[in-house]
C-alpha positions in Angstrom: -0.3 0.5 -0.3 2.8 2.2 0.4 4.4 1.5 -2.9 1.5 2.5 -4.3 1.0 5.4 -2.7 4.6 6.2 -3.6 4.2 6.5 -7.1 0.6 7.8 -6.7 2.2 10.8 -5.1 4.9 10.4 -8.4 3.1 10.4 -11.0 0.8 13.7 -9.3 3.6 15.5 -9.2 4.7 14.4 -13.2 1.8 15.5 -14.4 1.5 18.4 -12.4 5.2 19.6 -13.5 4.2 18.6 -17.0 1.6 20.9 -16.8 3.4 23.8 -15.4 5.8 22.8 -18.5 3.3 22.9 -21.3 2.7 26.5 -20.5 3.0 28.8 -23.2 4.1 32.4 -22.4 3.4 34.8 -24.6 4.8 38.4 -24.1 2.5 41.4 -25.4 3.8 45.1 -25.3 2.2 48.6 -25.4 3.2 52.4 -25.0 0.9 53.3 -23.2 0.6 53.3 -19.4 -1.9 51.2 -17.1 -4.9 52.9 -17.1 -4.7 53.4 -21.3 -7.5 51.3 -23.1 -4.7 49.0 -24.4 -4.1 47.8 -21.2 -7.8 47.0 -20.7 -7.5 45.2 -24.6 -5.2 43.9 -23.3 -5.8 42.4 -20.1 -9.3 40.6 -21.7 -7.2 39.6 -24.1 -5.1 37.7 -22.2 -8.4 36.2 -19.9 -10.0 35.0 -23.0 -7.0 33.0 -24.2 -6.0 31.4 -20.8 -9.7 30.8 -20.4 -10.1 29.2 -23.8 -6.7 27.3 -23.9 -7.5 26.0 -20.2 -4.1 28.0 -19.4 -2.1 26.4 -22.2 -1.2 29.2 -23.5 -0.7 32.9 -21.6 -0.3 36.3 -22.4 1.9 38.4 -20.0 1.1 42.4 -20.0 4.4 44.6 -20.2 3.2 48.9 -21.1 5.2 52.4 -20.8 7.2 50.6 -23.7 9.1 48.5 -21.7 9.4 46.2 -24.9 9.8 49.8 -27.2 8.3 51.7 -29.3 5.3 50.8 -31.9 7.7 50.7 -34.7 10.4 49.0 -32.7 7.8 46.2 -31.7 6.5 46.0 -35.3 10.3 45.5 -36.1 10.5 42.6 -33.7 8.2 41.4 -34.0 8.2 41.3 -37.7 11.9 39.1 -36.8 9.6 36.5 -34.6 11.7 38.1 -31.4 8.5 39.4 -30.0 5.6 37.7 -29.4 2.8 40.4 -29.6 1.8 44.1 -28.8 -1.6 46.2 -29.4 -0.2 49.0 -32.0 -1.7 52.1 -32.8 -2.7 52.6 -37.1 0.1 55.2 -37.1 3.5 52.9 -38.1 1.7 50.4 -39.6 2.0 51.7 -43.1 6.0 51.1 -43.1 4.8 47.9 -42.8 2.4 47.3 -45.7 1.6 50.2 -47.7 -2.2 50.4 -48.5 -2.6 50.5 -44.1 -2.3 54.2 -45.1 -5.4 54.1 -46.0 -7.0 54.3 -42.5 -5.4 56.7 -42.0 -6.4 59.4 -44.5 -8.3 62.5 -42.9 -12.0 62.5 -42.8 -12.2 59.7 -43.7 -14.6 57.6 -41.4 -17.6 60.7 -39.4 -18.3 58.2 -37.0 -17.1 54.7 -35.0 -19.9 53.1 -36.2 -18.3 53.6 -39.9 -15.3 52.8 -39.0 -16.2 49.4 -37.2 -18.3 48.1 -40.3 -15.5 49.0 -42.6 -12.7 47.1 -40.6 -14.8 44.3 -38.8 -16.0 43.3 -42.7 -14.2 42.5 -46.1 -12.4 45.8 -46.9 -10.5 45.2 -43.1 -9.5 42.1 -43.1 -8.3 41.8 -46.6 -6.2 45.6 -44.8 -4.5 42.9 -41.9 -4.2 40.5 -44.3 -1.2 42.8 -45.9 0.4 42.5 -43.4 1.2 38.8 -43.7 4.4 39.7 -46.5 6.2 41.7 -43.4 5.7 39.0 -41.2 3.2 40.3 -39.2 0.1 38.9 -38.3 -3.2 41.5 -37.4 -5.5 39.8 -35.2 -8.2 42.3 -34.5 -8.9 45.8 -34.9 -9.2 47.2 -30.8 -9.7 51.6 -30.6 -7.4 54.7 -30.1 -10.2 56.7 -31.5 -11.0 59.9 -33.5 -7.9 62.3 -32.7 -7.8 65.6 -31.7 -5.4 68.6 -31.4 -4.2 70.0 -28.2 -2.3 73.4 -27.7 -0.6 74.9 -25.7 -1.1 78.3 -27.1 -4.6 79.2 -28.4 -8.2 77.8 -28.7 -8.1 76.5 -32.2 -11.7 76.8 -33.9 -11.0 76.6 -37.5 -8.2 75.4 -39.5 -6.6 79.2 -40.2 -6.1 78.8 -36.0 -3.5 75.9 -36.8 -0.8 77.7 -39.1 2.6 78.5 -38.3 1.9 76.2 -34.9 4.5 73.4 -33.9 2.6 70.1 -33.3 3.4 66.2 -33.0 2.3 63.8 -35.3 2.6 60.3 -34.7 5.9 58.3 -37.2 3.3 58.2 -40.3 3.7 59.6 -43.6 -0.2 60.4 -43.9 -0.4 62.3 -40.6 2.8 64.1 -41.6 0.5 64.9 -44.9 -2.4 66.1 -43.8 -0.6 68.7 -40.9 1.6 70.1 -43.4 -1.9 70.5 -45.1 -3.0 73.0 -42.7 -0.1 75.0 -42.9 1.6 72.4 -39.1 5.0 72.8 -38.9 4.6 68.9 -38.3 6.9 66.9 -35.9 6.9 63.4 -36.2 8.7 61.2 -32.9 7.6 59.0 -30.7 5.0 59.7 -28.2 7.3 59.4 -25.1 9.5 61.8 -26.6 6.7 63.8 -27.2 5.7 64.2 -23.8 9.1 65.8 -23.1 9.0 68.3 -25.5 5.3 69.3 -24.5 7.2 69.4 -21.3 9.8 71.6 -22.3 8.0 74.2 -24.4 10.0 72.8 -27.2 6.9 71.4 -29.0 3.3 73.8 -29.2 0.8 70.6 -28.9 0.1 67.0 -30.4 -3.3 65.1 -31.8 -4.8 62.5 -29.8 -7.9 61.0 -28.7 -9.7 62.6 -25.2 -8.6 59.0 -23.6 -5.2 59.6 -24.0 -5.3 63.4 -23.3 -7.6 62.5 -20.2 -4.5 59.2 -18.7 -1.6 61.3 -19.8 -2.9 63.8 -17.6 -1.7 66.2 -20.7 -3.0 69.9 -18.8 -0.3 69.4 -16.8 2.5 69.0 -20.0 0.9 73.0 -21.0 -1.4 71.5 -23.0 -4.7 74.6 -22.5 -6.3 74.3 -25.5 -8.0 70.9 -26.9 -10.4 70.8 -30.3 -12.7 68.0 -31.5 -12.2 68.6 -34.9 -12.3 64.3 -35.1 -9.5 64.3 -38.2 -8.6 60.9 -38.0 -10.3 57.4 -36.7 -6.6 55.5 -34.7 -7.4 52.0 -35.0 -4.9 49.6 -32.4 -4.1 46.7 -33.7 -3.8 43.7 -31.8 -0.8 42.4 -33.7 1.1 38.9 -33.8 4.6 37.8 -35.4 3.5 35.5 -38.0 6.3 33.7 -37.1 4.8 32.5 -33.6 0.7 32.1 -35.2 1.9 29.8 -37.0 3.2 28.2 -34.3 -0.4 28.0 -33.4 -2.2 24.8 -35.3 -5.5 25.5 -36.5 -8.2 25.6 -33.4 -6.0 27.8 -31.1 -5.0 30.1 -34.1 -9.0 30.8 -34.3 -9.3 30.7 -30.7 -6.6 33.6 -30.7 -8.8 35.5 -33.6 -11.7 35.4 -32.1 -10.3 36.9 -28.2 -8.8 39.5 -30.1 -12.3 40.5 -31.8 -13.6 40.2 -28.5 -11.6 42.0 -26.5 -11.0 44.5 -29.1 -15.1 45.1 -28.9 -15.0 44.7 -25.1 -12.7 47.7 -25.1 -14.3 50.3 -27.5 -17.6 49.3 -25.2 -15.1 50.6 -22.3 -13.9 53.9 -24.6 -17.5 54.8 -25.0 -18.4 54.2 -21.8 -15.6 56.4 -20.4 -15.7 59.6 -22.8 -18.2 61.7 -21.2 -16.0 61.3 -17.8 -13.0 62.4 -19.5 -13.8 65.0 -21.2 -15.2 66.8 -18.2 -11.9 65.8 -16.0 -10.3 67.4 -19.1 -12.6 70.8 -17.9 -12.1 70.2 -14.4 -8.4 70.4 -15.0 -8.3 73.6 -16.7 -8.8 73.2 -19.9 -10.7 74.6 -22.6 -12.5 72.9 -25.3 -14.0 73.9 -28.7 -16.8 70.6 -29.0 -17.9 71.7 -32.4 -14.7 73.7 -34.5 -15.6 74.7 -38.1 -14.9 71.4 -40.0 -15.7 72.4 -43.3 -12.5 74.4 -42.9 -10.6 71.2 -41.8 -11.6 69.5 -44.7 -10.9 72.2 -47.6 -7.5 72.3 -46.1 -6.8 68.4 -46.5 -8.3 67.6 -49.8 -4.7 67.5 -51.5 -3.9 64.6 -49.4 -6.4 62.9 -51.0 -4.8 64.2 -54.1 -1.4 62.8 -53.0 -1.9 59.7 -52.9 -3.7 58.6 -55.4 -2.6 54.8 -54.7 -5.7 54.6 -51.7 -8.2 56.3 -54.5 -10.0 52.7 -54.8 -9.8 51.4 -51.5 -11.2 54.8 -50.1 -14.2 54.1 -53.0 -14.6 50.7 -51.8 -14.8 52.5 -48.3 -17.0 55.1 -49.1 -19.4 52.2 -51.0 -19.2 49.8 -48.3 -20.9 52.7 -46.0 -23.3 54.3 -48.6 -25.5 50.9 -48.7 
């Protein structure tokens, strides 16, 4: 009996050890802090993957740029050196030219329009174009509609932007958009932008409300915000294609479905939070222009559409899809 008990104990220990060894840990990086919506998406994604793979896969989240800037992380994923990340749409154009169509100014009027296109055939087709660069786009979470903040003056129309020195994402279309508005557009990584705002070497930036709030941009000298909604920015839950291809087909489907559900969960969270975040901006002294002269912005950025004829077919398809 004693011998049998010893064998059973050893078998149980081996089973437990085997289970521990079977757990695969993936690292997921973001450049944002733990109060940001990307963290909400990452945590939900990790939770769903662990639950649906019975703990076989664990996702560890590394916020605050611990694993590098967004372009750095995409480089690492494309080379199979980083497992996954949640990355703002901006840098993807450097890995697939066609992804740049999503950065075109005033492409979508509402969040619902964006979701319809992104979750549909066009959005999925664009994600597929990333595979040539060794990236696997799983789902579109949300950064949101981007708005301008400045330390200098309120912006009521395109004319008010002229001559301002603003940080933009490291993305050709964003830079072209703001140059069309006669802005001194300075592409730089977000961590550098925070320092530049603090030091006064730039006068403003453009980001969604949730970023203004989670980073307390009023503490970085940003006194004015204008809800011009010039671009809807996605946040793509992305994997290294090499890593994705190590998964069996069933597990791949689990990861894709978990990413989509996490994206939708994060979008809903962003919407629920926004009214309170806008109030917090006001409470902390920011002056907000909620209804600027959007038509003046649209007219000013029209040359950006003329400058990118390679996107015309996708733009026509997007407009046709939204007209249905």
